[in-house]
C-alpha positions in Angstrom: 0.0 0.3 0.0 1.3 3.4 -0.5 2.4 6.2 2.2 0.6 9.3 2.1 3.5 11.0 4.5 6.9 9.6 5.6 6.2 7.6 8.4 8.1 9.4 11.4 10.2 12.4 11.5 12.5 13.0 8.3 16.3 11.9 8.6 18.2 15.5 9.0 21.7 14.1 7.6 23.1 10.8 6.1 24.1 9.4 9.4 20.6 9.4 10.6 19.3 7.9 7.0 21.5 5.1 7.1 21.1 4.3 10.5 17.1 3.8 9.5 18.3 1.6 6.6 20.2 -1.0 8.9 17.2 -1.0 11.4 15.2 -1.5 8.2 17.8 -4.2 6.7 17.4 -6.0 9.9 13.9 -6.8 10.1 13.6 -7.2 6.3 13.1 -10.8 5.4 15.4 -11.2 2.5 19.4 -11.5 1.7 21.5 -8.7 0.4 23.0 -9.8 -3.2 24.1 -6.5 -4.2 24.1 -2.6 -3.6 22.9 0.3 -5.6 24.8 3.6 -5.9 22.6 6.9 -6.5 23.6 10.3 -7.0 22.8 13.2 -4.4 21.3 16.3 -6.0 24.3 18.8 -6.3 21.9 21.4 -4.2 22.0 18.8 -1.3 25.9 17.7 -1.4 27.3 20.3 0.5 25.0 20.4 3.3 24.8 16.4 3.2 28.8 16.2 3.1 28.3 13.6 0.1 27.9 13.0 -3.3 26.9 9.4 -3.9 24.4 7.3 -1.8 24.2 3.5 -1.4 21.5 1.0 -0.8 20.8 -2.7 -0.5 19.6 -4.8 -3.3 17.7 -7.8 -2.0 17.2 -11.6 -3.9 13.6 -11.1 -3.9 14.0 -8.2 -6.5 17.1 -9.6 -8.3 16.8 -10.8 -12.0 19.2 -12.2 -14.6 18.2 -12.4 -18.3 20.1 -14.7 -20.6 21.1 -13.2 -23.6 19.4 -15.7 -26.2 16.3 -15.3 -23.9 13.9 -12.7 -25.4 11.1 -11.6 -23.3 10.2 -8.8 -20.6 10.8 -8.8 -17.1 7.9 -8.1 -14.4 8.7 -5.5 -11.9 5.8 -4.8 -9.4 5.2 -1.4 -8.2 2.8 0.1 -5.5 0.0 2.0 -6.9 -0.1 5.3 -6.1 3.9 5.2 -4.9 6.8 5.9 -6.8 8.4 3.9 -9.5 11.0 4.6 -12.0 13.8 2.4 -14.2 17.5 3.6 -14.9 20.0 2.4 -17.3 22.9 1.1 -15.3 26.3 -0.6 -15.5 26.8 -3.1 -13.0 29.4 -5.0 -11.8 30.2 -8.4 -9.7 32.6 -8.2 -6.9 35.2 -11.2 -7.8 36.5 -11.7 -4.2 35.4 -10.5 -0.6 36.8 -6.6 -0.1 39.2 -6.5 2.9 37.4 -5.9 6.3 38.1 -2.5 7.6 39.6 -1.0 4.4 38.3 2.3 4.3 40.3 3.8 1.5 40.3 2.5 -1.8 42.2 3.6 -5.4 40.6 3.4 -8.5 43.4 0.6 -9.1 42.5 -1.1 -6.2 38.9 -0.8 -7.1 39.2 -2.1 -10.6 41.2 -4.9 -9.4 38.3 -6.2 -7.6 35.5 -5.9 -9.9 34.6 -9.0 -12.2 32.5 -9.0 -15.0 30.6 -5.9 -16.1 26.9 -6.1 -17.4 24.4 -3.8 -18.7 21.4 -3.3 -15.8 18.5 -1.9 -15.1 17.7 -0.7 -11.8 14.3 -0.7 -10.7 13.6 2.4 -8.2 10.5 1.9 -6.0 9.0 2.9 -3.0 5.5 3.0 -1.2 6.2 7.1 -1.0 5.3 9.2 -4.0 7.3 12.1 -2.7 10.6 10.0 -1.7 13.1 12.2 -4.1 11.4 15.5 -3.4 12.0 14.7 0.4 16.1 14.9 -0.1 18.9 12.3 -0.2 18.7 11.2 3.5 14.8 10.0 3.1 16.5 8.3 -0.1 19.0 6.4 1.8 16.3 5.6 4.7 14.5 3.6 2.5 16.7 1.2 1.0 18.1 4.2 -1.3 14.9 3.8 -3.1 15.5 0.5 -4.8 13.6 -2.2 -5.5 15.0 -4.4 -7.7 18.0 -5.0 -10.1 17.7 -6.7 -13.8 21.2 -7.8 -14.9 21.7 -8.1 -18.7 24.5 -9.0 -21.3 28.2 -8.9 -20.2 30.5 -6.4 -21.8 33.6 -7.0 -23.4 36.5 -5.3 -21.0 37.6 -3.4 -23.6 34.3 -1.7 -23.8 34.3 -1.0 -20.1 37.9 0.7 -20.6 36.8 3.2 -22.8 33.0 3.7 -21.8 33.1 7.3 -24.0 32.4 4.6 -26.3 29.1 3.0 -24.9 25.8 5.2 -25.1 22.4 4.0 -23.1 18.9 4.9 -23.9 16.0 4.4 -22.0 12.4 4.0 -23.7 9.1 3.8 -21.9 6.1 2.9 -24.1 8.1 3.5 -26.9 8.9 6.9 -26.2 12.8 7.8 -25.7 12.6 9.6 -22.3 16.6 9.4 -22.0 19.9 9.0 -24.0 23.6 9.7 -22.7 27.0 8.4 -22.9 28.0 5.8 -19.6 30.7 9.0 -19.1 27.4 11.1 -18.1 27.8 9.4 -14.9 30.2 11.7 -12.8 33.6 9.9 -12.3 32.6 7.2 -14.1 31.3 3.5 -13.0 34.7 2.7 -11.4 34.5 5.7 -9.3 31.1 4.8 -8.2 32.7 1.3 -6.9 35.6 2.9 -5.4 33.2 4.9 -3.2 31.1 2.0 -2.7 33.8 -0.1 -1.3 34.9 2.4 1.5 31.3 3.5 2.3 30.4 -0.3 2.9 33.8 -1.0 5.2 32.8 2.0 7.3 29.3 0.1 7.9 31.3 -2.8 8.9 29.5 -4.5 5.6 32.2 -5.0 3.3 31.5 -6.0 -0.4 31.3 -9.8 -0.6 32.3 -12.0 -3.8 29.5 -12.5 -6.0 27.5 -9.1 -4.8 26.4 -7.1 -7.5 27.1 -3.5 -7.4 24.8 -1.0 -9.8 26.8 1.9 -10.4 24.6 4.9 -11.2 21.5 6.1 -13.5 23.1 6.8 -16.9 20.4 8.5 -18.6 18.7 9.8 -15.5 15.6 8.4 -13.1 12.7 8.2 -15.4 9.3 7.0 -13.6 7.3 4.4 -14.9 3.8 3.4 -13.8 2.0 0.0 -13.5 0.4 -0.7 -17.0 3.6 0.6 -18.9 6.2 -1.2 -20.7 10.0 0.0 -20.8 13.6 -0.9 -21.9 17.1 0.2 -21.4 19.6 -0.5 -23.8 23.4 -0.2 -24.3 23.3 0.8 -27.8 24.7 -2.0 -29.9 25.6 -4.0 -27.1 22.3 -5.7 -25.4 19.0 -4.5 -24.2 16.7 -5.2 -21.1 12.5 -5.0 -21.4 10.0 -4.8 -18.6 6.8 -4.4 -17.5 5.4 -2.8 -14.6 2.7 -4.5 -13.2 0.8 -3.7 -9.6 2.3 -5.2 -6.8 0.3 -7.3 -4.5 0.0 -7.9 -1.2 1.8 -11.5 -0.1 -0.2 -13.2 2.2 1.7 -14.7 5.8 1.3 -17.7 7.5 -0.5 -17.5 10.3 
C-alpha cells in the first residue's frame, strides 16, 4: 500500500538516514545480493557532505536475463507510490573486500571488479514524494531500490573506454533518456570505489559475487503500473520490462 507521508520524523542527515536503513535491513525478511549507488542532487551535496548514496538490493527483486532468451521482466510497483527505471552498468565483485579497508584507489577497485553487465535498476518506494524529500530520506528507504535486472555481459575493452558506450531508456515506445556512460560523474569505477569505502565504514564489506549498480546513466525515469519500458546499451544489449501493480503477499498465521 502507498504511504501518503513519511512514517516518522524526517532524517536530518545521511547518518540518520543510514541508521534507519540499517534497522530496516535487520527487519527485512530477505538477503542482500548487491548494492545500488545513487547520485545526491548537487544542491544537497554541501549540506549532506557527500555526492553519492547507497542502498541494498535484495534477492527477491533480483533477476538475471539470459542473452539468448527474449522476453520482458515483470516489475511490481505499488500503485500511487514511486517507481522508475534506470539504465546502469553493473559489476559483480570477484572477491571479498578486506574487512576494515575504508580507503580505496581506482586501481584497487578495478582489481576487485569482476564482469561488467548492462543493468536496469528498479527504483521503487511506497512513498510517491521520496525523491522530493531529499537524499537522506532516499537512503532511509533502501536507497529507493526495489530491484535489479542484470543483462548482457560487456567486453572488458568496452568498459575500459566508457566514452564508446551510449545508453538509452524508452517507456511505452518513447525515448525518455539517452547519454554516454561518461554521464556518471567520475565514471562507474569511481562509483565502485566510493561503495567499497562506504560499506567498510558500515562494517558490511562488499562480498564476492555481490552486484553493484553504479548509477543512473540516462537519469531516473518514472514508470507506472501498466507501462512497458526498456534500457539499451546501443549495439551491446537491451533489457525489456513491464511494470505491474504490486499485490500483497499472504503470511502464514
